[in-house]
C-alpha positions as CSV (number, residue, x, y, z in Angstrom):
1,M,81.1,86.4,97.5
2,L,83.3,86.6,94.4
3,A,82.7,90.3,94.5
4,G,84.1,90.4,98.0
5,F,87.3,88.6,97.1
6,L,87.7,90.9,94.1
7,A,87.1,93.9,96.3
8,L,89.8,92.7,98.7
9,S,92.2,92.4,95.8
10,A,91.3,95.8,94.6
11,L,91.8,97.2,98.2
12,T,95.2,95.6,98.3
13,A,96.1,97.2,95.0
14,I,94.8,100.6,96.1
15,V,96.8,100.5,99.4
16,G,99.9,99.5,97.4
17,G,99.3,102.2,94.8
18,A,98.8,104.9,97.5
19,A,102.4,104.1,98.8
20,S,103.7,104.6,95.3
21,G,102.9,108.3,94.9
22,A,104.4,110.8,92.5
23,G,107.6,111.4,94.4
24,V,108.4,107.7,94.4
25,R,108.8,107.5,90.6
26,A,111.7,109.9,90.6
27,W,113.3,108.1,93.6
28,Y,112.8,104.7,92.0
29,L,114.2,105.7,88.6
30,A,117.2,107.4,90.2
31,M,118.3,104.2,91.8
32,N,120.7,101.7,90.3
33,Q,118.5,99.3,88.5
34,P,119.2,95.5,88.8
35,P,119.6,93.4,85.7
36,L,116.2,92.1,84.4
37,S,114.4,95.1,85.9
38,P,111.2,95.5,83.8
39,P,109.9,98.9,82.6
40,G,107.4,100.5,84.9
41,W,104.4,100.0,82.6
42,V,104.7,96.2,83.1
43,F,103.7,96.2,86.7
44,G,100.1,97.5,86.4
45,P,98.8,94.9,83.8
46,V,100.7,92.1,85.6
47,W,99.3,92.9,89.0
48,T,95.8,93.4,87.6
49,L,95.8,89.9,86.2
50,L,97.4,88.4,89.3
51,Y,94.9,90.0,91.7
52,A,92.0,88.8,89.6
53,A,93.3,85.3,89.5
54,M,94.1,85.3,93.2
55,A,90.6,86.5,94.0
56,I,89.0,83.9,91.8
57,A,91.2,81.1,93.4
58,A,90.3,82.2,96.9
59,W,86.6,82.4,96.0
60,R,86.7,78.9,94.5
61,V,88.1,77.5,97.7
62,W,85.7,79.5,99.9
63,R,82.8,78.2,97.9
64,R,83.9,74.6,98.6
65,V,84.9,74.8,102.3
66,G,84.0,78.2,103.6
67,A,86.4,80.3,105.7
68,D,88.9,77.7,106.8
69,R,92.7,77.8,107.5
70,S,93.5,78.1,103.8
71,I,91.5,81.3,103.5
72,A,93.1,82.6,106.7
73,V,96.6,82.0,105.3
74,Y,95.5,83.6,102.0
75,L,94.3,86.7,103.9
76,I,97.5,87.0,105.9
77,Q,99.6,86.9,102.7
78,L,97.3,89.5,101.1
79,A,98.0,91.8,104.1
80,L,101.8,91.3,103.6
81,N,101.3,92.1,100.0
82,A,99.6,95.4,100.9
83,A,102.3,96.2,103.4
84,W,105.2,95.7,100.9
85,S,104.6,98.8,98.9
86,G,104.4,100.9,102.0
87,L,107.7,99.5,103.2
88,F,109.6,99.6,99.9
89,F,108.2,102.8,98.4
90,G,106.6,104.7,101.2
91,A,109.2,104.2,104.0
92,R,112.0,103.5,101.5
93,R,113.0,100.6,103.7
94,M,114.1,98.0,101.2
95,D,115.5,95.9,104.0
96,L,112.1,95.6,105.8
97,A,110.4,95.1,102.5
98,L,112.7,92.2,101.8
99,V,111.7,90.6,105.1
100,D,108.0,91.2,104.2
101,I,108.3,89.7,100.8
102,V,110.1,86.6,101.9
103,A,107.4,86.0,104.5
104,M,104.8,86.7,101.8
105,W,106.5,84.1,99.5
106,I,106.3,81.5,102.3
107,L,102.7,82.2,102.9
108,I,101.8,82.1,99.2
109,A,103.5,78.7,98.9
110,A,101.5,77.6,102.0
111,T,98.3,78.9,100.4
112,I,99.0,77.0,97.2
113,A,99.6,73.8,99.2
114,L,96.4,74.3,101.2
115,F,94.4,75.3,98.2
116,A,95.6,72.2,96.3
117,R,93.9,70.0,99.0
118,R,90.6,71.8,98.4
119,D,90.6,72.8,94.7
120,R,93.5,72.0,92.4
121,A,92.5,74.6,89.8
122,A,92.6,77.3,92.6
123,A,96.1,76.2,93.5
124,W,97.2,76.4,89.9
125,M,95.6,79.9,89.6
126,M,98.0,81.0,92.4
127,A,101.1,79.7,90.7
128,P,101.7,82.7,88.5
129,Y,101.5,84.9,91.6
130,L,104.2,82.8,93.4
131,A,106.4,83.1,90.2
132,W,105.9,86.9,90.1
133,V,106.6,87.3,93.8
134,S,109.8,85.2,93.3
135,F,110.9,87.6,90.7
136,A,109.9,90.6,92.9
137,T,111.9,89.1,95.7
138,Y,115.0,89.0,93.4
139,L,114.3,92.6,92.4
140,N,113.9,93.7,96.1
141,A,117.1,92.0,97.1
142,A,119.0,93.4,94.1
143,F,117.8,97.0,94.7
144,L,118.9,96.6,98.3
145,A,122.3,95.3,97.3
146,L,122.8,98.0,94.6
147,N,121.5,101.0,96.5
């Protein structure tokens, strides 16, 4: 089942990457960049590590309790994660992307709280994801304000 959770993470990454096509790079780079905006090459390695940690965390919880409410919340936030790139890059709707990422942040925090009751290590494995999405929320809001 670990392979299934890794596959879900990979699918989320593929959906997000599909929304970030070739024309997006020029659009993104032409925008006013907010302070602390990282270089583009940072995103791939960071997301790869985060998706792997998220999948392992969900698998650890699933292994203990099966498909319960914590896994359902995890899957919903994963769907919001997949939708964000399509909103921000694909539709170029930074406003809707901001709504999406705030909802995602809330559900990630809820996932961590639910995971903590089932497997503390799994909850801690989700913490870097929440930190990164917090930073991404700042970037989304800053891009919206500057552009």
